[in-house]
C-alpha angles and dihedrals in degrees: 000000000000092000091051091050095052091045090058095052096081089050092051090049092052090049092050095046089053095056124099106220094180115121126260108243112133117092121193135193092208137025090192139021118205109192093172101167095337115120096188119111113256120224111226113190120208126183145169110257096175113093090196094063107073095197120012115201116195133182126212124209125179117215092215130053091227093064106089123196127196088219136002100204134045142161127220128191123234119267123238089229124026091217106031100029131160088229126204096230115195120196128222117185114220121205137173124229099216091182087078097052133085126208116300140040121327129190134190143151142237112219113209114193143168132176113272098002133095113272123234133211131208118200116221125199131181133176124213122199090186141025104272096185113119128237121234088268125028136176115220134194093002116191124185116212122187124194145152134319094037092293125163117191127182116194117194149134126245123223134181128225091280092052092253121143114262107227112184141138106276088227089071094062121094104217131193130178132199133197099201099310098334117103117236110247122230090245088067086076095241108185141154122218136171110272087237087072085075111067106288111211119184130179117197110216106198124191115216096162125124098272089056095042089053092063104090112239095357099117098045089046091049092049094046095051093047094048099042104029114017100043096050090048093053090064134229096282098054115111107228130188135176131222122179136183127190111148137061093215097050132060119241118283127240095223094175134001119222114299142147090224100110094176088061091048090051092050092049093051091050090054100047097090095044104032103033109021095032094183092302112114134143139145125013127252098187098149091048088051092057094047090047091050092048091055089060089067113079122229100231103061101050093111092051096049142064102222128201137162114199108206119202107191149119089243091241116136118183106155115025122139089210126064129235093258091051091051091051091047093049091055094042093050090058095043093248121154116211117223103193124200111195117210128198136027090270096045109159094252099178091057094042094049091046093053091050101042097046093052095045087251133126140249121229122193122229099156089142127040092241090059094061095085092052090047091053090046089052091051090053092049092048092052091047090048093063120102143181121215114196141177136160113229117234093209113113107176106115094215094052120108134172145167112255118215136168143197129206128196128197119168109313092341129096131178126193124194132179122199118243094217131059124243112230109203096205091054093060102039113143146145106289091190095061119087114217114218128175131199114214130195110232098168133136130201088267101038140034122218135163127188128202112214133185116228092178136355129197125231124289096016108162102150141037126188126187137185109218126185124182136160089220131066116251142169124230125210137168116250104244124240091242087062091050093264112169095213101026093135095049124103123251124213124179124191130176115241109243096214099044140024089257132106138230112226112198123185123177144163111259091189094057091239115135125225109266112271114262091008125155136197145097119314114171136015125206118202117192124199103260132315119333130212110284094234095047120099115232093225130029088196136007114173137157120236100232092173091087092065131078134194094046097298114149143162122233115199119193133177103044092113093040101054095123097084117212126204119228092253129035112254094244090055098053115106096344115203106226116215 
């Protein structure tokens, strides 16, 4: 018997050393996540199931870089009962970065650990039907826009192999265009410019509801980064508005209509908490806020503007009259891209990603306060990484049609894109000798500003002369090249008209270089002294002097009698609250 006893001791030692005496404490909603072809974020719930651990802190670590987690650390309170709970379930949204994956099946794991308790593992699987890895240069969200006279525009973003925005001087790009298989000739005016050269219009949708207020420091940090970082980066010619929502029983508020007056925008942001919210906040109307913001953009100028709404929110919606799909549709109908900044560790990632992806926008993570600066920096880079490629076809047979395409080179990267729709020459016939100019109101309640922009210019344009008459004093300046001004290096001469109280504004190229054919961008800015009466037109007259041109060249100026911009719906009819 004694021999048998001693013989068992080594076996017992082996059995004891192989046991894990750590406590069970980590509860999981899933042991595996199979994304397959699904691109939606998956909610993984984790909780403390041990009543003897007051606060269980766990850390999450993916084994593969392509597994993305909304947070990597969380704390869950102890349950009253290990079987019945209630349990303090914490959510972690799991995503897959398909840009890192080639074609085929991919597997990874999420390791979930905490000191002194048994670790857990979640298996992750994803299936790729294509190679998702990016080339050195990639065009994203490409839109082809055709217009008169014979104009072909491609609007797109550029990304590198790590899916980062490519921000570069357009002069560094080597650009080629094709009409079917025929190369586009230089005399077609082929050019690439920053998308901000077209009127950039941005509405800031700011969440002041209870879920946002409950995140310590989120709102002051949001306001500070917008005021001190985002606004200066948008530039002086960007039209900026503000929409906010903070109560379930009230519709969103139009804090500021579109204006270039950034001092006014800063002042309005600083007053939202005290003057509008006033310490009274409740449920969230996120979807209503997006619909409300979309109604501030008019229908008729979509082709002349680059439109964005930057949404700062937790993604929680408790009280909207509109649904998620209706919010997406409202933005899409007006050509608005949603840049969505998600706040808080439990930001509603599926909603935020859906809003961004279905409007060709982007999602930016601010789950922790210290991530807000990087989110704002990413927004700025994304805006600066947007471009417009344009040319005017030289083909003139009405029955001719073709598929436009382009290629862009930068360094060792090259991107090629072919339009999905044909260009029918006869449908876009127009006068190639007539410049198209547009006056835009960029005022605020405390300042009055108008901007003259070129939508298209003919060949060999080296001078413009305008007769301007207004009852109110104003100052005229050229929009500088650094601000995407089309004639920033031209000279400006202003003379009073002897027979009237008007002025002749004469701008010309001192170097003898013409504006690029078919170019577009801001030209002149008119700053009036303070706010004007609402019913008073800014200009009594605004006309181009076409007598200085020969060969049929002319300038057509529109908008001077339409400077008071109307929204599609009167303010008191937007989002009515029915009793």
